[in-house]
N, C-alpha and C positions, 0 to 999 in steps of 0.2 A: 729308430726309423731306418729302414734299409733303402738305399738309393743305388740304382744301377750305375756302375762306373762310366758307362757309355754316356749317360746324361751329364756327368761331371766333366768328361772330356769335351763334350760339345760346348758346355758352358765356358770352359777355360779358353777354348779357341775363339768363341765369339767375344769374350772379354778382351782377349789379346788383339783381335782384329778390329773390334768396334764396328763390324760390318757383316751382315748376314751372308751376302754373296761370296765375299772372300773367305769367310769361315767355312762355308759349305764346300768350296773348292778344296780347301786344305783337308777337310774331313772325307772327301770323295762321296758326298751325299747331295741330294737336291735341297734347294733352299726351303721348300715347303716342309720337307721331312725334318730339317734342322729347326725350323720355327716350332713345329709340333713338339720336339724334344725339349726345347727351352720352356715352353708352356707347361709341359708335363713336370719338369723340375720345379717350376714355380708353384705349381699346385701341390706337389709333395711337401715342399718346404713351407708353404703358406705365406710366402713373401714375394714381392715384385723385385726381380733382379735387374731389369733393364727398363729404361724409358726409350721408346722407339720414336724415331723421327725420319724425315726424308734423307737426312745426311748419314744416318747410321744408328748404332745402338750404344747408349750411354749407361754406365753402371749406376744403379741406385746406391744408397748408403749400405743397404743389406748386400747388394751385389758386390760392392767393393770389399766388404768384410769377407765374403765367401771366396772371392778371387784371390785374396791373400793366403788362404789356407789350402785351397784345392790342389795346387801344384805339388805340395809336399805329400798330400794324401795319395795322389796318383803315382808319384815317383815311388813311394813305399810299396804300393800295390804292384806296380810294374816290376820292381826289383824282386818281390816275393814270387811273382808269376814266372819271371825269367829263371830264378833259382830253381823252382820246381820243374820247369820244362827242361832246363839244362841237366838237372839230375836225372830226369827220365831219359833224356837223350844219351847221357853217358852210360846209363844202365843198359840201354838197348844198342849202344854204339851206332847211333844214327845221327847224321847231320842233315838238317832240313834246309835245302837251298831253293829259294824261289827264283823264278825267271819269267820274263814276258817274251812271247813270240820265240825267236831263235836263240835267246840267251846271249852267250858270248860266241855265237857262230861255231865254226869248226873247233875253236879253242876249248869249248865246253867239255868234250870227252877227254881231252888231254889233261885238263885241270882235275877232273874226277880221278883219272888214273894216277896223277901225281899225289893227290890227297890220299889215295889208297896205299901208296908206297910209304907215305909218312905215318899212316895210321892203319896198320894191318888189322883186319877183323872189323873195321868200320865200313859203313856204306853211306853213300850220299842219297838222300831221298829228294828227288827233284819235284818241285811243286810249281806248275804253270798256272798263272792267274790270267783273268781276262783284263782288258784294257781299262776297266773301271778302277783297277788298283795298280797303278804303274810302279808301286813299291814292291810288288810281288810278295806280299805277305809280311814285310818288315814292319809296316805300320800297325798291323794287327797282332804281331807276335807269332804268326803262323810259320815264319821262316827265321832261321838263325843267321843266315847270310843270303845275299841275292846277287844275281847278275842282271844289271839293269841298263836301260837306255837313259842317258842324261839329255836334258834336265827333267826333273819330275818334282811334283809337290812334296814338301817335307824333307828334301835332300839335306837341308841345312842342319837337321837334327841327327844325321848319320855320319859315320866315317866312310869315305869313298876314295877309291883309287881307280883312275882311268886305265883301262886295259887295251882298248882298240879304238882307233879313229878311222872312219871310213866316209866316203862321199855319200851325200843324199841323192837318190835317183827319183824318178817319177814312175808310177804305175799307171798305165793307160789301157782302155779297151783296145783290143787288137785292131779294130777298124777306125780308131781315132785319127783325125786329120794330121796330128803331129807324130803318129807312130812311126813314120818312115824316116824321121830325122835322126841323125847320129847323136847329136847333143842338143838339148832343148833349153834355151834361155828361160829363166824363171819368169821374166817379163811376159813371155808368150803364154804363161799359164794363169795370169792374173784374172782373166775373165772366165776361167773354167770353174764349174762347181767342184767342190772337193768332198771326198769321203772323210769324215772326221771321227775321232775317238769321242767318247761321252764327255759332256760338259764337266762332269765331276773330276775328270783327270787333269783339270786346271791347266797349268802352264805346259804340261806335257802335250796336251791337245794344241795349244797355241804354237808350240815349237814345230809340230808336224804340219801345221797350216802355214808356217813361216810368217807368222803375224808381224814379227819385228823387221822383216825384210820386204814388206809390201809397200813401204813408203806411204802408209796411210790408206792404201787401196783396200776397200772392204772385201771380205771373203764371202763367197756363196757356198752354203753347205747343201750338198746334194743328197747326202745320206749319212747316217751315224752307224758305226760298227763297233762291236764289243770284243771281237776276236778276229783272228786272221781269216777264218772261213767267211764270216759275214762281210769282211772287208773285200776279199777277192770277188765274192759274188756281186757286191754293189758296183765294183769297178767293171767287171765283165758285162754287167747289165746296162752299163752306160750312165749310171747315176752320178758319176764324178770321177775325178782323177785323185791321186794321192802321192805326196812325198813319202819316201820309204828308204831305209838303209840299202846300200848297194848289195848287201848279202841276201836281201829278199829275192833277188833275181835267181839266186842259187837254190834257196830253200823252198820257194813257193812258185814253182813253174806251172803255168797253165797255158793251153793253146789260145785261149780267148783274152789273155792279159799279156801285155808287153811292158818291158822295163827299159828306160832310157836315162843316161846321165843328165843331170841338170846343172847348168852354170848359174852363178849369181846367188847361191845359198851356201851357208856354212856347213861344215861336215857334221856327221853324227858321231857320238862317242858312247862306248859301252864301259861300264865300271863295275867293280865288285864293291858291294856296300854291306855294312854290318852295323849293328846298334852301337851308339856311343855310350859305353857303360864304364863304371869305375874299374871293373875287371873284365877283360875280354876272355871268354872261355877258351881253353886250350885248343879244342877242336876247331873253333872258328878261326883262331889265330893260324892254325896249320892250313886251313882252307885258303885264307887270304895269302899266305906265303906261297901256296901252290899256284895261285893265280898270278902272283907277281913274278915268280921265277919263269913263267911262260909268256909273260908280256912281251910282245914284239919289241926288239931293240934292247932287251935285257941281256947283258953279257954273262956267259956261263961263269960260275964261281964267285960272282959278286953278290953280296947280300941284297935282298930286295929292299925297296924303299916304300913305306917308312920302316924303320927298325921297330918291329913289334916286341922285341925283347923276350928274354926267358927261353929256356930250352923247350923243345917240342913237348916233352912229357910233363911239363909244369902244369898244374891245375888251372892257374889263372895268372894274369899279369896286370900291371898297372894299365890304365886306359891308354890305348894307342893314341899318338898325337894325330891331329887332323891331317889329312893328306895335303900334299903340297898344292894340289889343285884347289882344295877347299880353303886352305889358309890364305891363298892369294885371291880367293873369290872367283877363280877361273872356272867356268862351267861352259857347257855347250851354247850358252846364250851369247858368249863373246863373239 
């Protein structure tokens, strides 16, 4: 019997979460789509995997048995897939780097240039994703590394180093009543409708709605955007306002949208992220090193942190330790 690994991944996440909504957020899909996948797997196997109730999803005896075996199956398949893609990348001398929106801002081009100096003859293939996938292809294996905004769903499964910290601003229609203020307190935005990212983006969406900083005040969603163009049009048309990184004011200028600093919210952070694997590919390691040596505040001549180990030409290394931010549990949610 052949089973799509996508169905097994969905099953594993539902088994782990015990709840369809939370599982759907982790998988970046809708709850109805996830329910359909679970039913499809049960039909293929001819067994009932979950008992459903108002409180969540409980594994049946058959489900428990499958849940004990699926992680090893998926890990083996992922390792085989990474090995094949890594071999193809080495043959083509291409490193696939995902990013969302502006990536690492102006630092992105400098990072690519630094990587090119480390690996002559190689090129970086930049892959921009929509806001439906805040991992920029890392979750699906489309990217070898990524430049991402923290926090995002699934970050706990990756190695991450923070590169940039910058204030969150607000984007407003040019004619908005608050557009003339120099700095806008977040409390003045609580009654405003917001332009949000898709629900499937999980806590990434919550962070840009400042859900943890509303003091229990509900948010009104005026529109949903999947990419910067949709986002800018929704704001310009008056459907809502939106928190955004300070850099957006430089990268996405329009006469019908204004940007203002916001007080009362935590800053935004950009990190370099890469899969946590037993052996970090040499090209990925060199890309991470290129990022870290250009991180603001890094002193010239000092080795970047963490110590990724091994000479640049080495084919692979022992798995890099979790970043200091991830080890301490520090993320942009703090």
